[in-house]
KOLSENU-76241 format. One record per residue (C-alpha): y, z, x; residue number from 1. Coordinates in steps of 0.001 Angstrom, whole numbers, plus 500000, padded with zeros to 6 digits. Example, Ala and Ser with C-alpha at 12.3 -4.5 7.8 and 13.67 -1.06 7.14 Angstrom:
2
   north      up    east  num
  495500  507800  512300    1
  498940  507140  513670    2
REM end
This chain:
156
   north      up    east  num
  524851  978370  100082    1
  524642  974980  101783    2
  526200  972300  100047    3
  524374  969099  098850    4
  527769  967116  099095    5
  528483  964720  101815    6
  530744  966333  104501    7
  534347  965707  104419    8
  534887  963035  106773    9
  537864  964117  109738   10
  540401  962164  110661   11
  539964  962278  114342   12
  540923  959472  116862   13
  538484  958658  119605   14
  538685  956928  122664   15
  535463  955529  124487   16
  536483  954702  127908   17
  534109  952899  130109   18
  534487  950599  132959   19
  532057  947991  130964   20
  531416  948864  127481   21
  528545  947138  126263   22
  528245  944841  123198   23
  525974  947162  121048   24
  528697  949878  121882   25
  531649  948172  120417   26
  530762  949031  116726   27
  533912  948774  114565   28
  534741  952107  113269   29
  538128  952658  111935   30
  538945  955879  114165   31
  537113  954736  117578   32
  539252  952797  120164   33
  536946  951506  122896   34
  538713  951006  126076   35
  537244  948978  129180   36
  538900  950435  132247   37
  538162  952778  135269   38
  538808  956104  134029   39
  539896  957343  137522   40
  543005  955499  136992   41
  546833  957090  136349   42
  546901  956334  132723   43
  544191  955222  130862   44
  544504  956991  127028   45
  547676  955559  125609   46
  548818  959146  124265   47
  548135  962846  125051   48
  544854  964238  123763   49
  543238  967779  122433   50
  539899  967343  123713   51
  538342  965299  126373   52
  534801  964788  126834   53
  532948  963831  129858   54
  529277  963914  129691   55
  527361  962428  132996   56
  530230  960516  134377   57
  532464  962791  136428   58
  530043  963118  139589   59
  530652  959033  139988   60
  534507  959594  140831   61
  535565  958624  144421   62
  538667  961153  144304   63
  537615  964033  141646   64
  540663  965968  142430   65
  543197  962922  141925   66
  541303  962064  138789   67
  540955  965851  137371   68
  544752  965531  137974   69
  545447  962362  135680   70
  542965  963839  133155   71
  545112  967234  132977   72
  548352  964560  132598   73
  546894  963022  129267   74
  546031  966182  127644   75
  547979  968313  125494   76
  548565  972103  126202   77
  545505  974390  125089   78
  543715  971078  124805   79
  539714  971016  125712   80
  538153  969676  128327   81
  534390  969531  128495   82
  532115  968543  131460   83
  528822  968089  132094   84
  527217  966480  135390   85
  523867  967087  137403   86
  523588  968709  140890   87
  522335  966550  143569   88
  520766  969550  145035   89
  519049  972498  142881   90
  516102  974705  142903   91
  513411  974094  140123   92
  511002  976260  139769   93
  511447  978305  143163   94
  511748  974955  145301   95
  514764  972840  146104   96
  514871  969699  144793   97
  516949  967194  146254   98
  518007  964056  144535   99
  520048  961147  145464  100
  521817  959030  142728  101
  523536  955856  143634  102
  527334  956090  143332  103
  527344  959533  143758  104
  529109  960892  146676  105
  529639  964189  146118  106
  527633  967636  145265  107
  529601  969715  142759  108
  528765  973259  142043  109
  530427  975727  139675  110
  532575  977123  142609  111
  534030  973995  143634  112
  534223  972658  140223  113
  536691  976077  139179  114
  538747  975394  142205  115
  539343  971386  141420  116
  539969  972786  137738  117
  542444  975558  138421  118
  544384  973749  140921  119
  544838  970566  138459  120
  546044  973011  135375  121
  543338  974223  133578  122
  542585  977574  132898  123
  539357  978740  134393  124
  540033  982721  133405  125
  539504  981328  129480  126
  536506  978962  130304  127
  532931  978582  129997  128
  530656  977498  132629  129
  526682  977354  132529  130
  523999  976235  135031  131
  520452  976831  134013  132
  517890  978448  136578  133
  515754  975302  136322  134
  518128  972408  135416  135
  520280  970773  137514  136
  523028  970284  134853  137
  526233  972225  135374  138
  528160  972532  132411  139
  532112  973296  131573  140
  534650  974123  128794  141
  538281  974525  129716  142
  541531  974552  128503  143
  544410  972607  129874  144
  547173  975483  130450  145
  551183  975169  130581  146
  550602  975196  134613  147
  551259  971904  136203  148
  548874  970383  138629  149
  549006  971896  142133  150
  548680  970225  145542  151
  545263  970781  146775  152
  546306  970998  150279  153
  548595  974254  149964  154
  546954  975921  146956  155
  544247  978848  147623  156
REM end
């Protein structure tokens, strides 16, 4: 039976990272730490995390391999990373759709995303990848493994 009691608050510490945080997004919550920074940089989060959620942002990375390496280094082993991003080219209702978004330099697909994640220490065997047939969005949920990031130039 559903409880009519208010849910028990969770004691999560959340870091919200963006290059420019709008004033209306700077609402003061005791467990929310807004960080105005470039998430592609070496170390943005001041401690290792258990969950990294990146929605509609990864496609703007100038160097996605390096960004994933930095993110991997900021996560605890067995931590989960969730990614969602649109594709520039996709089929929708049996027609090829081409979209060009400002600041998006790569067209990621599931295969290239799996390679970039695996080479950066994420377990793609025990993962979730999803792409709806008539939707441009790619979704991935992966776990950080104990394997250190590899050199993408020499790793197959």
